[in-house]
Chimera marker file (.cmm) of the C-alpha trace (Angstrom):
<marker_set name="trace">
<marker id="1" x="-46.633" y="-57.520" z="-24.696" r="1" g="1" b="0" radius="0.5"/>
<marker id="2" x="-45.728" y="-55.463" z="-21.621" r="1" g="1" b="0" radius="0.5"/>
<marker id="3" x="-42.035" y="-55.995" z="-20.204" r="1" g="1" b="0" radius="0.5"/>
<marker id="4" x="-39.903" y="-55.220" z="-17.064" r="1" g="1" b="0" radius="0.5"/>
<marker id="5" x="-36.520" y="-54.390" z="-18.178" r="1" g="1" b="0" radius="0.5"/>
<marker id="6" x="-32.863" y="-53.547" z="-17.211" r="1" g="1" b="0" radius="0.5"/>
<marker id="7" x="-30.738" y="-51.700" z="-19.454" r="1" g="1" b="0" radius="0.5"/>
<marker id="8" x="-26.673" y="-51.442" z="-18.723" r="1" g="1" b="0" radius="0.5"/>
<marker id="9" x="-24.410" y="-48.446" z="-19.725" r="1" g="1" b="0" radius="0.5"/>
<marker id="10" x="-20.729" y="-49.554" z="-19.445" r="1" g="1" b="0" radius="0.5"/>
<marker id="11" x="-19.396" y="-46.044" z="-19.755" r="1" g="1" b="0" radius="0.5"/>
<marker id="12" x="-21.476" y="-44.695" z="-16.696" r="1" g="1" b="0" radius="0.5"/>
<marker id="13" x="-21.138" y="-48.720" z="-15.164" r="1" g="1" b="0" radius="0.5"/>
<marker id="14" x="-24.963" y="-48.116" z="-14.202" r="1" g="1" b="0" radius="0.5"/>
<marker id="15" x="-28.391" y="-49.654" z="-14.705" r="1" g="1" b="0" radius="0.5"/>
<marker id="16" x="-31.379" y="-48.356" z="-15.326" r="1" g="1" b="0" radius="0.5"/>
<marker id="17" x="-34.630" y="-50.412" z="-14.486" r="1" g="1" b="0" radius="0.5"/>
<marker id="18" x="-37.741" y="-49.557" z="-16.119" r="1" g="1" b="0" radius="0.5"/>
<marker id="19" x="-41.035" y="-50.950" z="-17.642" r="1" g="1" b="0" radius="0.5"/>
<marker id="20" x="-42.799" y="-50.448" z="-20.864" r="1" g="1" b="0" radius="0.5"/>
<marker id="21" x="-45.631" y="-51.847" z="-23.482" r="1" g="1" b="0" radius="0.5"/>
<marker id="22" x="-43.787" y="-50.703" z="-26.569" r="1" g="1" b="0" radius="0.5"/>
<marker id="23" x="-41.441" y="-53.265" z="-28.120" r="1" g="1" b="0" radius="0.5"/>
<marker id="24" x="-38.288" y="-53.435" z="-26.133" r="1" g="1" b="0" radius="0.5"/>
<marker id="25" x="-35.849" y="-52.149" z="-29.327" r="1" g="1" b="0" radius="0.5"/>
<marker id="26" x="-38.028" y="-49.160" z="-29.542" r="1" g="1" b="0" radius="0.5"/>
<marker id="27" x="-37.998" y="-48.156" z="-25.930" r="1" g="1" b="0" radius="0.5"/>
<marker id="28" x="-34.426" y="-48.761" z="-25.974" r="1" g="1" b="0" radius="0.5"/>
<marker id="29" x="-34.022" y="-46.410" z="-29.046" r="1" g="1" b="0" radius="0.5"/>
<marker id="30" x="-35.681" y="-43.643" z="-27.105" r="1" g="1" b="0" radius="0.5"/>
<marker id="31" x="-33.140" y="-44.353" z="-24.249" r="1" g="1" b="0" radius="0.5"/>
<marker id="32" x="-30.695" y="-43.694" z="-26.667" r="1" g="1" b="0" radius="0.5"/>
<marker id="33" x="-32.077" y="-40.499" z="-28.377" r="1" g="1" b="0" radius="0.5"/>
<marker id="34" x="-30.948" y="-37.211" z="-27.085" r="1" g="1" b="0" radius="0.5"/>
<marker id="35" x="-33.125" y="-35.983" z="-24.076" r="1" g="1" b="0" radius="0.5"/>
<marker id="36" x="-32.571" y="-34.789" z="-20.571" r="1" g="1" b="0" radius="0.5"/>
<marker id="37" x="-33.573" y="-37.674" z="-18.407" r="1" g="1" b="0" radius="0.5"/>
<marker id="38" x="-31.310" y="-40.017" z="-16.901" r="1" g="1" b="0" radius="0.5"/>
<marker id="39" x="-30.704" y="-42.250" z="-19.735" r="1" g="1" b="0" radius="0.5"/>
<marker id="40" x="-29.443" y="-39.455" z="-21.926" r="1" g="1" b="0" radius="0.5"/>
<marker id="41" x="-26.328" y="-39.146" z="-19.744" r="1" g="1" b="0" radius="0.5"/>
<marker id="42" x="-25.047" y="-41.971" z="-22.003" r="1" g="1" b="0" radius="0.5"/>
<marker id="43" x="-25.364" y="-43.745" z="-25.904" r="1" g="1" b="0" radius="0.5"/>
<marker id="44" x="-24.167" y="-47.306" z="-25.013" r="1" g="1" b="0" radius="0.5"/>
<marker id="45" x="-27.298" y="-48.660" z="-23.062" r="1" g="1" b="0" radius="0.5"/>
<marker id="46" x="-27.751" y="-52.204" z="-24.023" r="1" g="1" b="0" radius="0.5"/>
<marker id="47" x="-31.134" y="-54.048" z="-22.811" r="1" g="1" b="0" radius="0.5"/>
<marker id="48" x="-29.371" y="-56.687" z="-20.268" r="1" g="1" b="0" radius="0.5"/>
<marker id="49" x="-32.530" y="-58.182" z="-18.963" r="1" g="1" b="0" radius="0.5"/>
<marker id="50" x="-36.455" y="-58.352" z="-19.495" r="1" g="1" b="0" radius="0.5"/>
<marker id="51" x="-38.874" y="-60.174" z="-18.480" r="1" g="1" b="0" radius="0.5"/>
<marker id="52" x="-42.619" y="-60.244" z="-19.985" r="1" g="1" b="0" radius="0.5"/>
<marker id="53" x="-46.151" y="-59.861" z="-18.499" r="1" g="1" b="0" radius="0.5"/>
<marker id="54" x="-49.424" y="-59.690" z="-19.606" r="1" g="1" b="0" radius="0.5"/>
<marker id="55" x="-50.225" y="-56.119" z="-18.282" r="1" g="1" b="0" radius="0.5"/>
<marker id="56" x="-48.426" y="-52.954" z="-17.788" r="1" g="1" b="0" radius="0.5"/>
<marker id="57" x="-49.510" y="-52.497" z="-14.426" r="1" g="1" b="0" radius="0.5"/>
<marker id="58" x="-47.514" y="-56.016" z="-13.528" r="1" g="1" b="0" radius="0.5"/>
<marker id="59" x="-44.694" y="-55.042" z="-15.276" r="1" g="1" b="0" radius="0.5"/>
<marker id="60" x="-44.875" y="-51.912" z="-13.141" r="1" g="1" b="0" radius="0.5"/>
<marker id="61" x="-45.050" y="-53.698" z="-10.108" r="1" g="1" b="0" radius="0.5"/>
<marker id="62" x="-42.141" y="-55.963" z="-10.763" r="1" g="1" b="0" radius="0.5"/>
<marker id="63" x="-39.796" y="-52.748" z="-11.565" r="1" g="1" b="0" radius="0.5"/>
<marker id="64" x="-40.815" y="-51.127" z="-8.199" r="1" g="1" b="0" radius="0.5"/>
<marker id="65" x="-40.228" y="-54.555" z="-6.540" r="1" g="1" b="0" radius="0.5"/>
<marker id="66" x="-36.376" y="-54.664" z="-7.929" r="1" g="1" b="0" radius="0.5"/>
<marker id="67" x="-36.536" y="-50.833" z="-7.207" r="1" g="1" b="0" radius="0.5"/>
<marker id="68" x="-36.933" y="-51.797" z="-3.747" r="1" g="1" b="0" radius="0.5"/>
<marker id="69" x="-34.098" y="-53.868" z="-3.353" r="1" g="1" b="0" radius="0.5"/>
<marker id="70" x="-31.676" y="-51.038" z="-3.674" r="1" g="1" b="0" radius="0.5"/>
<marker id="71" x="-28.870" y="-53.248" z="-4.255" r="1" g="1" b="0" radius="0.5"/>
<marker id="72" x="-26.786" y="-53.690" z="-6.950" r="1" g="1" b="0" radius="0.5"/>
<marker id="73" x="-25.753" y="-57.252" z="-6.043" r="1" g="1" b="0" radius="0.5"/>
<marker id="74" x="-28.912" y="-58.623" z="-6.171" r="1" g="1" b="0" radius="0.5"/>
<marker id="75" x="-29.705" y="-56.890" z="-9.381" r="1" g="1" b="0" radius="0.5"/>
<marker id="76" x="-26.509" y="-58.358" z="-10.609" r="1" g="1" b="0" radius="0.5"/>
<marker id="77" x="-27.352" y="-61.988" z="-9.650" r="1" g="1" b="0" radius="0.5"/>
<marker id="78" x="-31.147" y="-61.605" z="-11.223" r="1" g="1" b="0" radius="0.5"/>
<marker id="79" x="-29.286" y="-60.580" z="-14.662" r="1" g="1" b="0" radius="0.5"/>
<marker id="80" x="-26.226" y="-63.607" z="-14.379" r="1" g="1" b="0" radius="0.5"/>
<marker id="81" x="-29.363" y="-66.210" z="-13.123" r="1" g="1" b="0" radius="0.5"/>
<marker id="82" x="-30.499" y="-65.730" z="-16.558" r="1" g="1" b="0" radius="0.5"/>
<marker id="83" x="-26.822" y="-66.446" z="-18.079" r="1" g="1" b="0" radius="0.5"/>
<marker id="84" x="-27.189" y="-70.167" z="-16.254" r="1" g="1" b="0" radius="0.5"/>
<link id1="1" id2="2" r="1" g="1" b="0" radius="0.2"/>
<link id1="2" id2="3" r="1" g="1" b="0" radius="0.2"/>
<link id1="3" id2="4" r="1" g="1" b="0" radius="0.2"/>
<link id1="4" id2="5" r="1" g="1" b="0" radius="0.2"/>
<link id1="5" id2="6" r="1" g="1" b="0" radius="0.2"/>
<link id1="6" id2="7" r="1" g="1" b="0" radius="0.2"/>
<link id1="7" id2="8" r="1" g="1" b="0" radius="0.2"/>
<link id1="8" id2="9" r="1" g="1" b="0" radius="0.2"/>
<link id1="9" id2="10" r="1" g="1" b="0" radius="0.2"/>
<link id1="10" id2="11" r="1" g="1" b="0" radius="0.2"/>
<link id1="11" id2="12" r="1" g="1" b="0" radius="0.2"/>
<link id1="12" id2="13" r="1" g="1" b="0" radius="0.2"/>
<link id1="13" id2="14" r="1" g="1" b="0" radius="0.2"/>
<link id1="14" id2="15" r="1" g="1" b="0" radius="0.2"/>
<link id1="15" id2="16" r="1" g="1" b="0" radius="0.2"/>
<link id1="16" id2="17" r="1" g="1" b="0" radius="0.2"/>
<link id1="17" id2="18" r="1" g="1" b="0" radius="0.2"/>
<link id1="18" id2="19" r="1" g="1" b="0" radius="0.2"/>
<link id1="19" id2="20" r="1" g="1" b="0" radius="0.2"/>
<link id1="20" id2="21" r="1" g="1" b="0" radius="0.2"/>
<link id1="21" id2="22" r="1" g="1" b="0" radius="0.2"/>
<link id1="22" id2="23" r="1" g="1" b="0" radius="0.2"/>
<link id1="23" id2="24" r="1" g="1" b="0" radius="0.2"/>
<link id1="24" id2="25" r="1" g="1" b="0" radius="0.2"/>
<link id1="25" id2="26" r="1" g="1" b="0" radius="0.2"/>
<link id1="26" id2="27" r="1" g="1" b="0" radius="0.2"/>
<link id1="27" id2="28" r="1" g="1" b="0" radius="0.2"/>
<link id1="28" id2="29" r="1" g="1" b="0" radius="0.2"/>
<link id1="29" id2="30" r="1" g="1" b="0" radius="0.2"/>
<link id1="30" id2="31" r="1" g="1" b="0" radius="0.2"/>
<link id1="31" id2="32" r="1" g="1" b="0" radius="0.2"/>
<link id1="32" id2="33" r="1" g="1" b="0" radius="0.2"/>
<link id1="33" id2="34" r="1" g="1" b="0" radius="0.2"/>
<link id1="34" id2="35" r="1" g="1" b="0" radius="0.2"/>
<link id1="35" id2="36" r="1" g="1" b="0" radius="0.2"/>
<link id1="36" id2="37" r="1" g="1" b="0" radius="0.2"/>
<link id1="37" id2="38" r="1" g="1" b="0" radius="0.2"/>
<link id1="38" id2="39" r="1" g="1" b="0" radius="0.2"/>
<link id1="39" id2="40" r="1" g="1" b="0" radius="0.2"/>
<link id1="40" id2="41" r="1" g="1" b="0" radius="0.2"/>
<link id1="41" id2="42" r="1" g="1" b="0" radius="0.2"/>
<link id1="42" id2="43" r="1" g="1" b="0" radius="0.2"/>
<link id1="43" id2="44" r="1" g="1" b="0" radius="0.2"/>
<link id1="44" id2="45" r="1" g="1" b="0" radius="0.2"/>
<link id1="45" id2="46" r="1" g="1" b="0" radius="0.2"/>
<link id1="46" id2="47" r="1" g="1" b="0" radius="0.2"/>
<link id1="47" id2="48" r="1" g="1" b="0" radius="0.2"/>
<link id1="48" id2="49" r="1" g="1" b="0" radius="0.2"/>
<link id1="49" id2="50" r="1" g="1" b="0" radius="0.2"/>
<link id1="50" id2="51" r="1" g="1" b="0" radius="0.2"/>
<link id1="51" id2="52" r="1" g="1" b="0" radius="0.2"/>
<link id1="52" id2="53" r="1" g="1" b="0" radius="0.2"/>
<link id1="53" id2="54" r="1" g="1" b="0" radius="0.2"/>
<link id1="54" id2="55" r="1" g="1" b="0" radius="0.2"/>
<link id1="55" id2="56" r="1" g="1" b="0" radius="0.2"/>
<link id1="56" id2="57" r="1" g="1" b="0" radius="0.2"/>
<link id1="57" id2="58" r="1" g="1" b="0" radius="0.2"/>
<link id1="58" id2="59" r="1" g="1" b="0" radius="0.2"/>
<link id1="59" id2="60" r="1" g="1" b="0" radius="0.2"/>
<link id1="60" id2="61" r="1" g="1" b="0" radius="0.2"/>
<link id1="61" id2="62" r="1" g="1" b="0" radius="0.2"/>
<link id1="62" id2="63" r="1" g="1" b="0" radius="0.2"/>
<link id1="63" id2="64" r="1" g="1" b="0" radius="0.2"/>
<link id1="64" id2="65" r="1" g="1" b="0" radius="0.2"/>
<link id1="65" id2="66" r="1" g="1" b="0" radius="0.2"/>
<link id1="66" id2="67" r="1" g="1" b="0" radius="0.2"/>
<link id1="67" id2="68" r="1" g="1" b="0" radius="0.2"/>
<link id1="68" id2="69" r="1" g="1" b="0" radius="0.2"/>
<link id1="69" id2="70" r="1" g="1" b="0" radius="0.2"/>
<link id1="70" id2="71" r="1" g="1" b="0" radius="0.2"/>
<link id1="71" id2="72" r="1" g="1" b="0" radius="0.2"/>
<link id1="72" id2="73" r="1" g="1" b="0" radius="0.2"/>
<link id1="73" id2="74" r="1" g="1" b="0" radius="0.2"/>
<link id1="74" id2="75" r="1" g="1" b="0" radius="0.2"/>
<link id1="75" id2="76" r="1" g="1" b="0" radius="0.2"/>
<link id1="76" id2="77" r="1" g="1" b="0" radius="0.2"/>
<link id1="77" id2="78" r="1" g="1" b="0" radius="0.2"/>
<link id1="78" id2="79" r="1" g="1" b="0" radius="0.2"/>
<link id1="79" id2="80" r="1" g="1" b="0" radius="0.2"/>
<link id1="80" id2="81" r="1" g="1" b="0" radius="0.2"/>
<link id1="81" id2="82" r="1" g="1" b="0" radius="0.2"/>
<link id1="82" id2="83" r="1" g="1" b="0" radius="0.2"/>
<link id1="83" id2="84" r="1" g="1" b="0" radius="0.2"/>
</marker_set>
């Protein structure tokens, strides 16, 4: 399984958008580990949204599509649609 996912950090009040072919819990564990990347700035990341795809390239394509929005409002609308 391949995933497009959105993480949220309450302490940073920021989202992180990514894709992976790993299980989501394993990918989250890596984001929460000590590293120098963007998600290394906080230790309270949670998976707030995800979609699954047949291929990694489709998941990556979805990641790029959402990142092109450059809009927190649109990302939050996407997340909130899931809750309805």
